[in-house]
C-alpha positions in Angstrom: -32.9 31.5 -62.8 -33.9 29.0 -61.2 -37.2 30.0 -58.8 -37.2 29.6 -54.9 -40.2 28.0 -53.2 -42.4 30.8 -51.2 -43.4 28.8 -48.5 -40.5 27.8 -46.3 -41.2 26.2 -42.8 -44.8 27.9 -42.9 -43.5 31.7 -43.8 -43.9 32.7 -47.1 -41.2 35.5 -47.4 -42.6 37.0 -50.6 -45.1 37.3 -53.2 -44.7 37.3 -57.5 -46.8 40.0 -59.6 -48.3 37.6 -62.1 -51.1 38.8 -63.6 -53.7 37.1 -61.9 -57.6 38.3 -62.5 -60.3 35.9 -64.6 -63.2 37.6 -66.2 -66.2 38.1 -65.0 -68.8 37.4 -66.2 -70.5 36.8 -69.6 -68.9 39.4 -71.9 -65.6 37.9 -70.3 -63.9 41.8 -70.7 -64.8 42.4 -67.3 -61.6 40.9 -64.6 -62.9 40.8 -61.0 -60.2 42.3 -58.7 -60.9 39.5 -56.5 -58.3 36.4 -56.8 -59.5 32.8 -55.8 -57.9 30.1 -53.9 -56.4 28.7 -56.5 -55.3 31.9 -58.3 -53.7 32.3 -54.0 -52.3 28.8 -53.7 -50.5 29.3 -57.2 -49.3 32.7 -56.1 -48.0 31.0 -52.4 -46.7 27.8 -54.0 -48.7 26.0 -51.8 -51.7 23.5 -51.8 -55.3 24.5 -52.4 -55.9 22.6 -48.8 -53.6 24.7 -47.2 -55.5 28.4 -48.6 -58.3 26.9 -46.6 -57.1 25.9 -44.0 -55.6 29.8 -43.9 -58.8 30.9 -44.5 -60.2 28.5 -41.5 -58.3 29.8 -38.6 -58.5 33.3 -40.1 -54.9 33.1 -40.9 -54.4 34.6 -44.2 -57.2 38.1 -45.4 -60.1 37.0 -47.5 -63.5 37.4 -47.9 -66.2 34.9 -47.2 -68.8 35.6 -48.7 -72.6 35.6 -47.0 -74.1 32.5 -47.6 -71.5 30.7 -48.5 -68.3 28.8 -48.3 -66.4 30.8 -51.3 -63.3 33.4 -50.1 -62.2 35.4 -51.9 -59.0 37.7 -51.4 -57.6 41.1 -52.6 -53.6 41.0 -53.7 -52.9 44.2 -52.2 -54.5 42.9 -48.6 -52.3 39.9 -49.4 -49.4 42.0 -50.0 -49.4 43.7 -46.6 -49.9 40.3 -44.9 -46.4 39.3 -46.4 -44.6 42.1 -45.3 -46.0 41.1 -41.5 -49.5 43.3 -41.1 -51.5 42.1 -38.3 -55.3 40.6 -39.4 -58.7 41.9 -37.8 -61.8 39.9 -38.6 -65.5 40.7 -38.3 -67.4 37.8 -38.4 -71.0 39.2 -40.6 -74.3 37.4 -40.8 -75.6 34.2 -42.3 -71.7 32.8 -41.6 -70.1 35.6 -43.2 -66.2 36.7 -42.4 -63.4 39.7 -43.6 -60.0 39.6 -42.8 -58.4 42.2 -43.2 -55.1 43.7 -42.2 -55.7 46.1 -39.6 -55.9 49.8 -40.2 -56.4 49.1 -43.8 -58.3 51.0 -45.6 -59.1 51.2 -49.6 -56.8 54.1 -49.5 -53.7 53.0 -47.8 -54.2 50.0 -49.9 -54.4 51.7 -53.0 -57.8 50.7 -54.3 
């Protein structure tokens, strides 16, 4: 079976469902519910630079942590975005930002 590219002319058609999660903390037993830029680039089959550009322009759901440059992503929000959901952005103090699908609640996203 050959794999089809997901990012075609700037449009992502579907997101595969591999089990991605990185251990967090020193014990390594807890898996974070967030995806990193590297995880998202792998899922979308694009470059890390492309994911950074999507976050810079607020065109992909993400959370930018206040006071840092780190961005984290929620899988269910990415799925909603790929299904065509419009995004809303909220700027936070000290440079933080939350970009999520409009009307997205934890219950609607299955969290």
